VEXDREN-2710 file (C-alpha; in Angstrom, 1 decimal):
% VEXDREN-2710
k/r/px/py/pz
1/UNK/38.2/1.2/-43.7
2/UNK/40.6/0.0/-41.1
3/UNK/40.1/-2.1/-38.3
4/UNK/39.3/0.5/-35.8
5/UNK/36.5/2.1/-37.9
6/UNK/35.2/-1.2/-38.6
7/UNK/34.9/-2.0/-34.8
8/UNK/33.4/1.6/-34.0
9/UNK/30.9/1.1/-36.9
10/UNK/29.6/-2.2/-35.5
11/UNK/29.5/-1.0/-31.9
12/UNK/27.2/2.1/-33.0
13/UNK/25.2/-0.2/-34.9
14/UNK/24.6/-2.4/-31.9
15/UNK/24.1/0.5/-29.6
16/UNK/21.4/2.1/-31.8
17/UNK/19.8/-1.3/-32.4
18/UNK/19.5/-2.1/-28.9
19/UNK/17.9/1.7/-28.1
20/UNK/15.2/1.1/-30.9
21/UNK/14.3/-2.3/-29.5
22/UNK/14.4/-1.2/-25.8
23/UNK/10.5/-0.4/-25.8
24/UNK/9.7/-4.0/-26.8
25/UNK/11.5/-5.4/-24.0
26/UNK/10.6/-2.7/-21.4
27/UNK/6.7/-3.8/-21.2
28/UNK/5.7/-5.3/-17.7
29/UNK/5.0/-8.7/-18.0
30/UNK/1.3/-9.4/-17.7
31/UNK/0.1/-10.5/-14.3
32/UNK/-1.9/-13.5/-15.3
33/UNK/1.3/-15.3/-16.9
34/UNK/3.9/-14.3/-14.6
35/UNK/3.6/-17.4/-12.5
36/UNK/3.9/-19.5/-15.5
37/UNK/7.1/-17.9/-16.3
38/UNK/8.2/-19.1/-12.8
39/UNK/7.3/-22.6/-13.5
40/UNK/5.2/-22.9/-10.2
41/UNK/1.4/-23.4/-10.0
42/UNK/1.1/-20.1/-8.1
43/UNK/2.9/-17.3/-6.2
44/UNK/2.5/-19.0/-2.6
45/UNK/4.8/-22.2/-4.0
46/UNK/7.3/-19.5/-5.6
47/UNK/7.6/-17.7/-2.4
48/UNK/8.1/-20.9/-0.4
49/UNK/10.6/-22.1/-2.8
50/UNK/12.7/-19.0/-3.1
51/UNK/12.8/-18.3/0.7
52/UNK/13.0/-22.0/2.1
53/UNK/16.7/-21.6/2.8
54/UNK/16.9/-17.9/4.0
55/UNK/13.6/-17.2/6.1
56/UNK/12.1/-19.3/8.8
57/UNK/8.8/-20.8/8.6
58/UNK/7.4/-18.7/11.4
59/UNK/8.4/-15.5/9.6
60/UNK/7.1/-16.8/6.2
61/UNK/3.8/-17.5/8.1
62/UNK/3.6/-14.1/9.6
63/UNK/4.2/-12.6/6.1
64/UNK/1.4/-14.7/4.3
65/UNK/-1.0/-14.9/7.3
66/UNK/-0.6/-18.7/7.8
67/UNK/0.8/-21.3/10.0
68/UNK/4.3/-22.7/9.9
69/UNK/3.0/-26.2/9.5
70/UNK/1.1/-25.5/6.4
71/UNK/4.2/-24.0/4.8
72/UNK/6.1/-26.9/5.8
73/UNK/3.6/-29.1/4.2
74/UNK/3.9/-27.0/0.9
75/UNK/7.6/-27.3/1.1
76/UNK/7.3/-31.1/1.5
77/UNK/5.1/-31.5/-1.5
78/UNK/7.6/-29.7/-3.7
79/UNK/10.3/-32.1/-2.4
80/UNK/12.2/-29.5/-0.4
81/UNK/14.4/-31.0/2.6
82/UNK/13.6/-30.1/6.2
83/UNK/14.4/-26.6/6.9
84/UNK/17.2/-26.2/9.1
85/UNK/18.0/-23.5/11.6
86/UNK/18.1/-20.0/9.9
87/UNK/19.7/-17.1/11.6
88/UNK/18.0/-13.8/12.0
89/UNK/21.4/-12.3/10.9
90/UNK/20.6/-13.0/7.2
91/UNK/17.5/-10.5/7.5
92/UNK/20.1/-8.0/8.5
93/UNK/22.8/-8.8/6.1
94/UNK/21.1/-10.4/3.1
95/UNK/18.0/-8.0/2.8
96/UNK/18.9/-7.1/-0.9
97/UNK/18.7/-10.7/-1.7
98/UNK/15.4/-11.1/0.0
99/UNK/14.1/-8.0/-1.8
100/UNK/15.5/-9.2/-5.2
101/UNK/13.7/-12.8/-4.7
102/UNK/10.5/-11.3/-3.5
103/UNK/9.7/-7.9/-5.0
104/UNK/7.3/-9.4/-7.8
105/UNK/5.7/-12.1/-5.5
106/UNK/4.5/-10.1/-2.4
107/UNK/3.0/-6.7/-1.7
108/UNK/5.0/-3.9/0.0
109/UNK/3.3/-4.4/3.2
110/UNK/4.3/-8.1/3.2
111/UNK/7.9/-7.2/2.3
112/UNK/8.1/-4.9/5.4
113/UNK/6.9/-7.9/7.4
114/UNK/9.5/-10.3/6.0
115/UNK/12.3/-7.7/6.6
116/UNK/10.9/-6.6/9.9
117/UNK/11.4/-3.0/8.9
118/UNK/9.4/0.2/9.2
119/UNK/8.1/2.1/6.0
120/UNK/10.8/4.7/6.6
121/UNK/13.7/1.9/6.8
122/UNK/12.5/0.6/3.6
123/UNK/12.2/4.0/1.8
124/UNK/16.0/4.7/2.9
END
């Protein structure tokens, strides 16, 4: 067997092995253990941590239905620095990052509030 055939055989084996194992990894993570996977006590702390540098406290408060002061207290309890000025331009340009950071933490309605979008804009 020459080198090219060995390499092809190995690649085929790896491909078929990964396909056969895919169903094991495609299972959704159970809701009750997901916050532990993030190493936060709850989704609220994970949300604050992930958005501290990119979303204003006022916007986060609107999304969660709470005050910016209470979110600032949570941030301080986690040792986060004072939140600087955050431009709304990031909401326009960094929306993909925001969606990736938050899709598993907040509901669709909350995501729309976070982005400031309508249902049609989000669907697009």
